[in-house]
N, C-alpha and C positions, 0 to 999 in steps of 0.2 A: 504493500499500500504506499502511495506517495506520502511525502511529509505533510502537505496541506490537507490531504484527506484524513490523516491521523489527527492532526490538529483540530480540524472541523469536527471530527467524531468525538474528540476529547472535550471539546467545548459545547457539545450538543445540549447538555442539561441547561447550562447558562443560556444558550441561544433560545431553547424552547421557552424558558421561563420569560425572557424578554419579549419574545414573539407573541406569546399569549397575552401578556400584560398590554403590549402595544395595540394588539387587535382589539382587546376589550375596551379600552378607552376611546380608540379611534371610531368604533362602531357607535359608541354613545354620543361622541361629539366630533365630527370631522372638521368643525370650524377651529380656527386659530384664536381661541379665546382664553381667558384666565384659567378655566378649568383644564384646558388642554396642557398649558404650561405646568400647572400644579401636578397633574397626572404624570407627565413626562418626568419631572424631577423625582417624584415619589417612586416611579418605576426604576430609575437608574440607581437610587439609593438602595432599594430593595435588592438589586443585583450586585450590591457591594461595590458600586463605583465610588462610594464615599460622598459625604454631603458637600465637600468643597468642589470636587470634580463635577458632580451632578449639577450644582448651582452654576458653575462657570459654563458648562455645556449649554444649559438652557438659556442663560443670559446671552451667550454669543448667538445662538439660534434665533432668539427672540429679536435681537437687534438686526440680524441679517434678513429675517423675514419681513420686517418693517421696511428696511432699506430697499429690498427688492420687490416689495409688494406681493409676496407670495399669496396665492389665493385660498389654500386650504392646508389642512394638517399633513396629508400625504406628501405634498410638495416640500413641506418643512422636513419631514422625516428623511427625504432623500439626502439632505445636506448633513445628516447627523454623523455618518461614518467619518468624514474628514474632521469634524469637531472632536471626535473621540481620538483619533490619530494624533491630533495636535496636543493632547494632554501628555503624551509620552516624552520623557526626557531623552535627549539624544547623547549617547556616550561619545566622548572625543575619540576614543579608541576602544577596541575589544580588548579587555584586560587579559584575556588568555592568548592573545596574539603578540603581546609585549614580550621582548626578549632582552636580557633575562628578567624573569619575574617570579616572585613568590606570591601565591594567592592563599589567604587564610580563609577557611570556610567557617562561618559562625551561624548559630541558630539555636533553637530549643530542641529538646529531645524528640526524635520522631519525625523531624522535618525532611530527612533524607540526605543529610550531609555526606555520610560515608559512601552511600551508593553514587551520589553526584561526583564526588572526588574520583571514585573508580571509573566512572564513565568518561570523565574528562581526561584522566590519565591515558586510558586506552585510545581515546580520540587523538590526544596530542602525540602519543607514540606513533599512531598510524599516519600522522602528518609529517613524521620525520623529526619531531622535537626530542631532545634529550630530557626525559622526565624523571623526576624524583618525587616520591610520595612520603609524606611524614604523618605519623599517628600521634597527635598531641591530645588525643582523647585517652587519657591514662586512667580514667575512672571506670569505663565500661569495657570489660574484657572482650565482649563480643565485638566491639567496634574494631579492636586490633585484628582479630580474627578475620572479620569481614573485609577489612582493608587489605590483608594479606592475600585473600582470595582474588580481589580485584586487581591487585598488583601483579599476581601470577598471571591473570588473563591478559593484562596489558604488557606483561614482560618488562616491568620496570622495577628498580629497587625500592624498598620501603625502609624508612628509618623509624625505629620504635624503641621504647623503654619498658621496664617492667611496670605492672599496674601500680598506680598510686604515685608515680614519679611526677615531679614538677613539670607541668606542661610547657612552661616558658623555657625550661632547660632543653626540652625536646625540640622545640622550635629553633633554639640556638644551634643544636647539634645538626638539625636538618640543613640549615644554611651553610654550616661548615662542610658537611658532606657534599653539598651542591657545588661549593667553590672548588673542592678537591677533585670532583668527578667531571666538572665542566657542564653540569645540567643547566638548562636554560628555561625550564618550566617546572617550578616546584609547587606542589599542591599539598597544603597541610590541613588535615582534619582536626577540628577541636571538639571538645566535649560540649554536650547540650547544655545550654545555660538558660535558666529561667529569667526572662527579661525583667521580672519584677524584683529580682534579688540584687541589691546594690553590691554586696560582697562578691557575688559571682561575676558581675559585670566589671568590677575593679580588677579581679584576677584575670579576666579575659583582656582587659585593656593592658595589663602588664605583659601578657603573651604578645600582643601586637607591638608594643613598645620595644621589648627585647629583640623581636624579629627584625624590626625596622633598624635598630641600632646595629645589629650584626650584619644585616644585608647591605648597609651603607659602606661597610668596610671591605666588601668583596672586591678583589682585583682580578683582572684589569677593569672590568666593568661592574659597578655596584648593581645589585638587584633592586628593582622596584618592588615594593610590597603593596598589595592590594587586598582589601578586606571586603568579602562578599557574603551577604546574608542569604542562607538557604531558607526558604519559606514554604510551608505547606499551604496550598491554595484552599484546602478544606476548612481552614481556620477562620476564613472570612475576615471580618472587621478586627478580630483579634490579631490577625496578621499585621494589620496596619499599626496596632499598638506595639507589636514586637519590633516592627521596622523603625518606629519612632525611637524606642528605647535603645536599640542597637546602634542606630545612627548617632544618637546624642553621645553615646559613650565611646564609639569607635570611628566616627566619620567614614561611613561606608562608601565604597567605590561603586557598588552595584548590588542587584538582587537576582537570585535564581528562584523561580517559582516552580514548584513540583506539584505533582498529583492534580493537575487541572483536569484530567480525565475522570476524577471521581467527585466532582463538585458542581454545584449550580451557582458557585461564587466567583466565577472567572473575572468578574469586574474589579476584583481586589488589585489586579495589575494596574488598572487605571488609577485607583485610589492612591496607591503607594507612589507611583511616578509623578502624579499631580501634586500631592502634598509635600513630598520630600525632595522632589527633583532628582530622584535616583533612577539611573537607567536600569532597565530589565535586561540582564546579559544573557540569560538562558531561560528557556522554559521546558517543562517536562510533562509528557502526557502518557507515561507508562514506565514499565520496568526495563524494557529492552534498551540496549546501547544506543540505538537510533531514535529512541524517544526523548532524547534531550537534544535540543537544537538551539542555535542563536536566535534571539528574538527579533522578529521583523514586525514593526507596528501595523503595516498595511495588511499583512497576511493575518495577523492576530485579529484585527478589527473585522475583516472580512469573515473569518471563522466565527467571530463572536456575534455579529449582527446578521450574518446571512445576507441574503439579497433584498 
């Protein structure tokens, strides 16, 4: 199955919910009146677009409909796809194409960090990058074992320590190993952190700081260090709260949204990008290696809204 077909299938629950809501209020009132605008905004919020994005989309559509003298609600709806596309922050570069780069993966338990690291390691190795994986999740034994399996599939080395080791020291060792081996794509898995715990977030900030300091000393070319949040789409608006907290503590470089195939809350991608100006760098619609791909706003919106 082609990627767009998989993406469209993955977003089918969100698309169906939106379609049913749109059709319901358009049948009640095909006129462009106050009820129409209120219903449209409520529908977008219900699909987890977030209040800010929903409000701005509606405000822009309202202004344009007046300026162009659009005759009815269906003509307004035809403009909506572009307004949604405009909500997405554009990354200056793909963090995984920078060389040399160390990407730290953060997020709460169960978001899919370890699997995502494994998929990207295999993808990077397949593109000819010299990949090194680090297991800084020293609290969950299964995470180390899971990463070992992915590293074996990708045929890339993995740096790890015993359970309970200081994760910052693991990150330090990963950069040392990368410098010695000449790796140019380093992917570091970190332990799940509850975004509401100040202590855990401070510990994670220490991991990031130690990694950046060691990476800056690499010769002949220092590593850039990027921090990416892995987010489970099924968490909906809680995912937006997670993104706010991690971004405040770590100054994120991007977001990867997983499990879009299991939710009717696909609009969360819009909410995060709009409110935090964070680029969506990858999206996942399944467990297979090919089910994690770079984010394309036009493709995503087409799959989200349909025709």
